[in-house]
C-alpha positions in Angstrom: 4.3 -9.2 -17.1 5.1 -9.0 -13.3 1.9 -9.3 -11.4 0.8 -7.3 -8.3 -2.4 -8.5 -6.5 -3.6 -6.6 -4.4 -6.8 -7.2 -1.8 -8.5 -5.4 1.2 -9.5 -2.2 0.3 -14.0 -1.9 1.4 -16.0 -0.1 2.9 -15.1 1.3 6.0 -17.1 3.5 9.1 -14.2 6.7 10.8 -12.2 5.1 13.2 -12.6 1.3 11.6 -9.9 -0.9 10.1 -8.7 -2.4 6.6 -5.4 -4.5 5.9 -4.3 -4.7 2.1 -2.3 -7.1 0.6 0.2 -6.8 -2.3 1.1 -10.3 -3.7 4.2 -10.3 -6.2 6.8 -13.2 -7.6 9.7 -13.6 -5.6 11.7 -12.8 -7.9 10.7 -9.0 -7.4 9.8 -9.3 -4.3 13.6 -10.1 -2.6 14.9 -7.9 -5.2 12.7 -4.8 -4.2 11.5 -1.9 -2.1 7.5 -2.4 -2.2 5.3 0.4 -0.9 1.6 1.7 -1.0 0.6 4.8 -2.6 -3.5 6.6 -2.9 -4.9 8.4 -5.3 -8.1 10.5 -4.2 -10.5 12.2 -6.7 -9.4 16.0 -8.2 -6.3 14.6 -6.2 -2.2 13.8 -7.1 -1.3 10.6 -6.3 0.4 10.3 -3.1 3.5 8.1 -1.2 1.3 6.5 1.4 4.1 3.8 3.3 6.2 2.1 1.7 9.3 -0.7 2.8 12.8 -1.8 1.5 13.1 -5.3 0.9 15.6 -5.1 4.2 12.9 -3.9 5.7 13.3 -0.3 6.5 10.1 2.0 6.9 8.8 5.2 5.2 5.5 6.7 5.9 3.6 10.2 5.0 3.4 11.9 7.4 -0.4 12.5 7.2 -0.4 8.2 8.3 2.0 8.2 11.3 1.0 6.3 13.4 -1.9 4.9 12.1 -0.4 3.1 9.6 1.9 0.5 9.0 3.8 -1.2 6.2 5.1 -5.1 6.7 6.4 -7.9 4.8 5.9 -11.6 4.4 8.9 -13.2 2.4 6.8 -16.6 3.1 4.6 -14.9 1.8 6.1 -12.6 -0.9 3.8 -10.3 0.1 3.2 -6.3 2.0 0.7 -5.2 4.1 -0.3 -2.6 4.5 -2.4 -2.0 8.1 -4.4 1.0 7.6 -6.3 1.9 11.6 -7.7 4.5 12.6 -9.3 6.1 9.3 -10.6 9.1 8.6 -12.4 10.5 5.6 -9.1 11.7 4.1 -7.8 8.3 3.8 -10.0 7.2 1.3 -8.9 6.5 -2.0 -7.6 4.4 -4.6 -4.6 1.9 -3.4 -2.4 1.1 -5.3 0.6 -1.3 -4.8 3.7 -0.2 -5.9 7.1 -2.5 -7.0 10.2 0.1 -6.8 13.2 -0.5 -8.9 15.2 2.4 -8.6 16.4 4.1 -12.3 14.6 0.7 -13.6 10.6 1.7 -13.3 8.3 0.9 -11.0 5.5 -1.9 -11.4 1.8 -0.9 -10.6 -1.0 -2.1 -9.4 -5.2 -1.6 -9.7 -5.7 -0.5 -6.3 -8.2 -1.6 -4.2 -11.2 1.2 -3.4 -11.5 2.1 0.5 -14.3 3.9 1.0 -14.6 5.4 4.3 -17.5 6.9 5.5 -20.1 6.8 8.1 
């Protein structure tokens, strides 16, 4: 059973910042791409950002320039730094391990609430 330990969600005002963290085992972290998805009520789950095992990144157009995904190899942790948050960023954010044809592992997701 793969564990994804997520943290960092919460309530923030529009324009504010939050940082999400997702830690997993070294055996998983070193092999696979990881990323963050989000799902707002009544909407489909969407990719927010992803980072490959060698550090290549990919972002949804809606978050480019505001969000940054990074990985700390020493801590087996992926971070999502979210700046200039907007109400439309409000969602449940889920960490994800992408094993390609082998499928994905999902975290349970911290809630991010953007409200004044």
